N, C-alpha and C positions, 0 to 999 in steps of 0.2 A: 848496502849491496851496490857494487859498481855495475856498470853497463855490460861488461863481459860476462859476469856471473848471471845477470838477468837474461842475457841472450842465450846462454847455455840452458837455463831453466826453461825458457820459452821453446827452445829447440827440442828438448826432451819431452815437454808436454805435447808439442806437435807430433813428434814421432809416436808417442803413446796413443794419441787420438787416432792416428792413421792405423796403428796396429789394432786398436779396438774396433775401428770401422771394418777392417778386413775380417777380424774374428766374427763380428756381427753378421757379415754377409755369409760366411761359411757356416756358422752355427745355426743361422736361420734355415739353411737348407737341410740341416740335420734334425730340425724340429724343436729347437730351443724355445721359440716363441709359442709353442703349443704344449706346455707342460700341464700335467694334472694340477688343478687348482687355479688355472687361468680361466677367467670368466669370459664366455662368448655368448652374446644374445643376438639372435637374428629374428627380426619381425618386420613384416610389411616393407621390405626393401631397405630397412635400416639395420646396420650391423654395429654393435657396441662390443669392443674388445678391451678387457682390463687384465693385463698380464701380471697378476699379483705375485704368483710364485716365481716367474721369470725375473721380476724386479727384485725380489728378495734374494734370489740366487746371485744375480749380477751385483747387488749391493755387497754381499758377503765377499765375493771374489774381488771386487774392486777395492774394498776396504783392506783385505789381506795384502793385495798388491801394493797399495799406497803405503801401508805400514812397513812393508819390506823395503820399498824405495826410500822412505824416510830413515829407516834403520841403517841402510847403506850410507846415506849422506851424513848421518850423525857419527858414523864410525871414523870419519876423517878427522 
């Protein structure tokens, strides 16, 4: 892989990270981090939050997105 290709790949990854960051900000306001199945424990001034369902949902979405992007690059 030459440097120009590496530069393009890094640029695409950076843009994708920015888009994911923006989506996280907006989806957090819609309640994405508080799905049924996420564990929230509050005791004596301590809060433990384990977003199990949110992590599974994001994993599926990101896997589909990555597979689609890889499929696009293989098509060339």
